[in-house]
Backbone as CSV, one residue per row, in Angstrom:
resi,resn,N_x,N_y,N_z,CA_x,CA_y,CA_z,C_x,C_y,C_z
1,PRO,17.281,53.914,-55.027,15.860,54.340,-54.653,15.950,54.486,-53.395
2,ASN,15.533,55.456,-52.079,15.282,54.582,-50.808,14.504,53.532,-50.520
3,GLN,14.910,52.438,-49.347,13.651,51.795,-49.494,13.312,51.429,-47.818
4,GLY,11.768,51.053,-47.866,11.002,51.583,-46.381,9.748,50.466,-46.406
5,ALA,9.277,50.608,-45.317,7.772,50.159,-45.154,7.891,50.480,-43.391
6,VAL,6.062,50.813,-43.879,5.388,51.346,-42.474,4.078,50.789,-42.378
7,TRP,3.976,49.788,-41.052,2.689,49.173,-40.280,2.189,50.102,-39.180
8,ASN,0.386,50.405,-39.660,0.043,51.007,-38.551,-0.766,50.257,-37.711
9,PHE,-0.458,50.575,-36.410,-1.634,49.585,-35.486,-2.623,51.213,-34.392
10,PRO,-3.454,50.349,-33.774,-3.789,50.776,-32.962,-3.150,52.021,-31.688
11,SER,-3.503,52.801,-31.396,-2.294,53.887,-30.725,-2.603,53.600,-28.928
12,GLY,-0.780,53.591,-28.621,-0.932,53.645,-27.133,-0.240,54.207,-26.149
13,ASN,-0.140,54.830,-25.277,1.185,55.279,-24.388,1.960,54.296,-24.003
14,THR,1.177,53.010,-23.486,1.396,51.442,-23.122,1.943,50.926,-24.075
15,GLY,3.295,50.381,-24.583,2.637,48.600,-25.351,3.950,48.560,-26.305
16,SER,4.328,47.699,-27.059,5.135,46.404,-27.292,5.148,46.293,-28.129
17,LEU,5.962,46.331,-29.507,5.931,45.434,-30.717,7.579,44.806,-30.807
18,THR,6.265,44.069,-31.728,7.673,43.062,-32.179,7.600,42.014,-33.378
19,ALA,8.761,42.404,-33.891,9.347,42.459,-35.303,10.457,40.761,-35.619
20,LYS,10.572,40.312,-36.264,11.081,39.285,-36.809,11.896,39.749,-38.122
21,ILE,13.103,39.784,-37.804,13.847,40.464,-39.595,15.060,40.188,-39.264
22,ARG,15.404,40.174,-40.324,16.889,39.695,-40.829,17.868,40.387,-41.500
23,LEU,18.935,40.768,-41.083,19.632,41.569,-41.393,20.379,40.514,-43.025
24,GLU,20.734,41.060,-44.329,20.259,40.775,-45.716,22.175,40.521,-45.133
25,PRO,23.017,39.279,-45.480,24.769,39.970,-46.139,24.718,40.829,-47.000
26,GLY,25.933,42.034,-46.549,25.817,42.876,-47.987,25.046,44.211,-47.748
27,GLY,23.766,43.988,-46.554,22.864,45.414,-47.024,23.588,46.107,-46.045
28,ALA,22.815,47.127,-46.049,23.231,49.003,-44.951,23.112,48.437,-43.857
29,GLY,22.037,47.781,-43.589,21.564,47.982,-42.104,20.264,47.943,-42.660
30,VAL,19.549,48.422,-40.905,18.117,49.251,-40.654,17.659,50.040,-39.819
31,GLN,16.790,50.766,-39.944,16.356,52.030,-39.183,15.112,51.811,-38.677
32,ILE,14.334,51.283,-37.675,13.421,51.025,-36.555,12.631,51.727,-36.094
33,ALA,11.702,52.560,-36.529,11.525,54.329,-35.533,9.952,53.601,-35.096
34,LEU,9.606,54.024,-34.246,8.221,54.250,-33.609,7.903,55.107,-33.469
35,THR,6.569,56.061,-34.324,6.056,57.171,-34.598,4.388,57.302,-34.260
36,ASP,3.894,58.465,-33.817,2.779,58.485,-33.246,2.020,59.456,-34.825
37,ARG,2.335,59.164,-35.850,1.865,59.465,-37.438,2.327,58.856,-38.203
38,TRP,1.833,58.918,-39.810,1.968,57.607,-40.917,3.584,58.994,-41.551
39,PHE,4.741,58.363,-41.974,5.298,59.131,-42.646,5.737,58.443,-43.822
40,ASN,6.195,58.528,-44.985,6.242,57.900,-46.407,7.145,56.713,-45.779
41,PRO,7.555,55.481,-46.353,8.196,54.494,-46.428,9.762,55.082,-46.569
42,THR,9.617,55.825,-47.949,10.905,56.175,-48.228,11.797,57.224,-47.462
43,ASP,10.914,57.530,-46.201,10.832,59.568,-45.902,12.448,59.490,-45.076
44,ASP,13.550,59.771,-45.629,14.942,59.582,-44.818,15.234,60.710,-44.040
45,THR,14.231,61.031,-43.011,13.912,62.038,-42.745,13.414,61.743,-40.810
46,VAL,12.750,60.328,-41.151,11.867,60.162,-39.750,12.643,60.016,-38.776
47,ASP,13.810,59.520,-38.804,14.626,59.573,-37.370,14.604,61.322,-36.546
48,GLN,14.730,62.059,-37.518,14.816,63.292,-36.727,13.429,63.782,-36.056
49,PHE,12.021,62.885,-36.655,10.598,63.200,-36.056,9.766,62.315,-34.793
50,ALA,10.459,60.816,-35.533,10.225,59.972,-34.258,10.210,59.692,-32.942
51,ASN,9.728,59.131,-32.354,9.742,59.568,-30.920,10.815,58.474,-30.032
52,TYR,10.542,56.843,-31.104,11.435,56.078,-30.883,12.791,55.714,-32.498
53,VAL,13.885,55.473,-31.985,14.589,55.662,-33.247,15.688,54.124,-32.809
54,LEU,15.508,53.108,-33.163,16.629,52.075,-33.403,17.192,52.361,-34.821
55,LYS,18.524,52.265,-34.345,20.222,52.221,-35.569,20.261,51.244,-35.949
56,ILE,20.282,50.258,-36.693,21.591,49.480,-37.039,22.365,48.950,-37.999
57,ASP,23.216,49.293,-37.887,24.072,49.349,-38.761,24.688,47.706,-39.878
58,GLU,25.151,47.666,-40.849,25.395,46.841,-41.702,25.800,45.389,-41.262
59,ASN,26.826,45.410,-39.849,27.648,44.357,-39.350,26.591,44.015,-38.155
60,GLY,25.487,44.944,-38.053,24.633,43.964,-37.498,25.004,45.274,-35.874
61,LYS,25.371,45.875,-35.734,26.219,46.698,-34.762,24.789,48.281,-34.451
62,THR,24.849,48.525,-33.415,23.785,49.604,-32.909,25.143,51.070,-32.760
63,PRO,24.526,51.999,-33.017,25.783,53.024,-32.994,26.610,53.181,-31.727
64,ASP,26.021,52.580,-30.330,26.919,52.418,-29.405,28.367,51.637,-29.350
65,GLY,27.853,50.809,-30.465,29.081,49.833,-31.070,28.694,48.666,-30.447
66,LYS,27.594,48.209,-29.703,27.401,46.480,-28.876,26.989,46.366,-30.151
67,HIS,27.035,44.265,-30.248,27.022,43.463,-31.471,25.438,43.538,-31.096
68,PHE,24.583,43.575,-32.405,23.185,43.438,-32.251,22.590,41.975,-32.551
69,LEU,22.522,42.297,-33.820,22.239,41.431,-34.954,23.221,40.826,-35.982
70,THR,23.269,39.072,-36.004,23.903,38.676,-36.741,23.434,38.925,-38.562
71,PRO,24.147,39.111,-39.265,23.325,39.469,-40.624,23.541,37.584,-41.009
72,GLY,22.095,37.674,-41.952,21.961,36.358,-42.886,20.779,35.167,-41.317
73,LYS,20.851,35.686,-40.337,20.188,35.042,-38.968,18.693,35.847,-38.693
74,ILE,17.458,35.472,-38.415,16.457,35.697,-38.363,16.405,36.100,-36.445
75,HIS,16.124,37.405,-36.333,16.061,37.829,-34.814,14.721,38.388,-34.982
76,LYS,14.473,37.857,-33.230,13.146,38.521,-33.034,13.651,39.440,-32.260
77,LEU,12.913,40.675,-32.305,12.974,41.801,-31.649,11.983,43.218,-31.152
78,THR,11.824,43.016,-29.662,11.018,43.635,-28.960,11.018,44.935,-28.402
79,LEU,10.362,45.796,-28.775,10.501,47.207,-28.242,9.604,47.398,-27.441
80,THR,9.866,47.745,-25.865,8.367,48.251,-24.967,8.631,49.670,-25.010
81,TRP,7.648,50.277,-25.093,7.088,51.913,-24.290,6.071,51.775,-23.384
82,LYS,6.609,52.824,-22.948,6.181,53.020,-21.406,5.992,54.265,-21.007
83,ASP,5.185,55.244,-21.507,4.484,56.545,-21.160,5.114,57.652,-21.658
84,VAL,4.526,57.679,-23.285,5.200,57.757,-24.297,5.048,59.384,-24.417
85,ASP,3.689,59.379,-23.459,3.065,61.209,-23.385,3.768,61.604,-22.649
86,GLU,4.624,61.080,-21.507,5.638,62.126,-20.478,7.114,61.469,-20.977
87,ASN,7.706,61.252,-21.940,8.684,60.858,-22.452,9.243,59.887,-21.521
88,GLY,8.458,58.703,-21.310,9.080,57.424,-20.916,9.905,56.986,-21.960
89,GLU,11.065,55.795,-21.504,11.840,55.655,-22.245,11.272,54.117,-22.894
90,ALA,12.433,53.633,-24.147,11.836,52.023,-24.787,12.513,51.111,-24.057
91,MET,12.251,49.807,-23.974,13.155,49.094,-23.654,13.877,48.257,-24.957
92,LEU,14.644,47.314,-24.796,14.458,46.357,-26.308,14.632,45.174,-25.946
93,LEU,14.394,44.189,-26.045,14.409,42.906,-25.965,14.842,41.785,-27.102
94,LEU,16.315,41.152,-27.342,16.628,40.905,-28.362,16.606,39.651,-28.579
95,ASP,15.654,38.175,-29.402,15.379,37.121,-29.004,14.877,36.700,-27.532
96,GLY,14.119,37.713,-27.476,13.847,37.352,-25.578,14.576,37.352,-24.865
97,GLU,15.330,37.858,-25.117,16.241,38.537,-23.813,16.145,40.211,-23.762
98,LEU,16.323,40.109,-22.580,16.384,41.801,-22.771,17.474,42.736,-22.666
99,THR,17.937,43.388,-23.492,19.421,44.379,-23.714,19.312,45.304,-22.193
100,THR,20.139,45.746,-22.694,21.194,47.279,-21.598,20.658,48.324,-22.667
101,ILE,20.425,48.125,-24.252,19.746,49.199,-25.159,18.625,50.080,-24.412
102,LYS,18.507,51.347,-23.886,17.656,51.630,-23.794,17.228,52.900,-24.666
103,LEU,16.033,53.211,-25.704,15.874,54.241,-26.372,15.267,55.669,-25.861
104,PRO,15.862,56.402,-25.856,14.778,57.992,-25.085,13.946,58.277,-25.644
105,CYS,12.715,58.747,-25.382,11.513,59.358,-25.687,12.217,60.353,-26.508
106,LYS,12.286,60.664,-27.988,12.393,62.063,-28.766,11.434,62.978,-29.141
107,GLN,10.445,62.699,-28.248,9.279,63.967,-28.353,8.149,63.236,-28.096
108,PRO,7.434,63.165,-26.526,6.334,63.333,-26.131,5.287,63.183,-27.528
109,CYS,4.088,62.247,-27.049,2.983,62.538,-27.826,1.765,62.347,-27.594
110,PRO,0.342,63.277,-27.172,-0.376,62.649,-26.166,-1.304,61.612,-26.532
111,ASN,-1.584,60.899,-27.841,-2.514,60.290,-28.375,-1.505,58.781,-28.656
112,GLY,-0.278,58.453,-27.734,0.554,57.560,-28.146,0.855,56.929,-29.907
113,ILE,1.842,56.215,-29.732,2.474,55.378,-30.616,1.752,54.875,-31.817
114,SER,1.678,54.554,-32.847,0.743,54.011,-34.200,1.194,53.269,-35.396
115,TYR,2.723,53.445,-35.319,3.489,53.073,-36.477,4.486,52.944,-36.493
116,VAL,4.868,52.208,-36.817,6.393,51.513,-37.093,7.048,51.969,-38.939
117,HIS,8.254,52.294,-39.242,8.763,52.512,-39.722,9.738,51.913,-39.814
118,PHE,10.596,51.273,-41.073,11.506,50.591,-41.266,11.711,51.220,-42.441
119,TYR,13.219,51.292,-42.694,14.004,51.937,-43.725,15.607,51.442,-43.812
120,ASN,15.586,51.632,-45.145,17.644,51.044,-45.587,17.626,52.690,-45.154
121,PRO,18.790,52.265,-44.586,19.629,54.022,-44.298,21.044,53.593,-45.730
122,ALA,20.469,52.722,-46.946,21.799,52.609,-47.766,22.048,54.239,-47.864
123,THR,23.324,54.787,-48.547,23.743,55.583,-48.804,23.735,55.566,-50.224
124,ARG,23.774,54.685,-50.975,24.072,53.891,-52.402,22.841,52.905,-52.347
125,THR,22.908,51.779,-54.319,22.175,51.104,-54.346,22.390,49.800,-53.285
126,ASP,21.371,49.226,-52.737,21.919,48.168,-51.683,20.349,47.297,-52.682
127,MET,21.536,46.112,-53.047,20.835,45.163,-53.242,19.958,43.976,-52.467
128,ASN,20.326,44.178,-51.718,20.285,42.740,-50.227,19.190,43.454,-48.820
129,GLY,19.253,44.881,-48.851,18.863,45.118,-47.406,18.329,44.850,-46.341
130,PHE,17.191,44.059,-45.712,16.574,43.263,-44.723,15.627,42.348,-44.986
131,SER,15.113,41.724,-44.381,13.989,40.909,-44.189,13.047,41.664,-42.724
132,ILE,11.784,41.774,-43.263,10.725,41.485,-42.482,10.083,39.700,-42.583
133,PHE,10.102,39.207,-41.455,9.082,38.170,-41.492,7.940,38.310,-40.814
134,SER,7.340,38.805,-39.865,6.548,39.740,-39.403,6.311,40.975,-37.973
135,THR,5.115,41.220,-37.573,5.215,41.847,-36.745,3.960,41.889,-36.002
136,ALA,3.568,42.059,-34.383,2.969,42.474,-33.932,3.181,43.188,-32.652
137,VAL,1.921,43.693,-32.287,1.476,44.680,-31.338,1.040,44.078,-30.101
138,LYS,1.094,45.007,-29.689,0.181,44.474,-27.879,0.164,45.856,-26.928
139,MET,-0.776,46.711,-26.963,-1.003,47.624,-26.161,-1.619,47.799,-24.496
140,GLN,-1.455,48.086,-23.606,-2.012,48.026,-22.329,-2.811,49.165,-22.395
């Protein structure tokens, strides 16, 4: 079965989400989506409807092929978004350092971001997955 987790927080058009996560060796990676509404944690269509989506494969790389996370190591990810009501893009920090990865706003939302959706994109049973150690949000 699919695996996922969802967390709700106060909405905001501008803000940041920080999560400490670890890709477990042998796991299928992780998809992190910022949304303006609740989705079932196991919903495999969230990437089609979310406002911002970050996909990291089993090797810790993003779809553009840039090395991103080291499996087995805890990383601090910070997604910052600005003006989601006007299609503003999100920036990504890895372990406190700004990356060149920018996430386009897939759809604007007038009421702001209020959920993070963590999803395991495995296409077969994944007994390793990923771990979430903490989450925090700041709104501006």
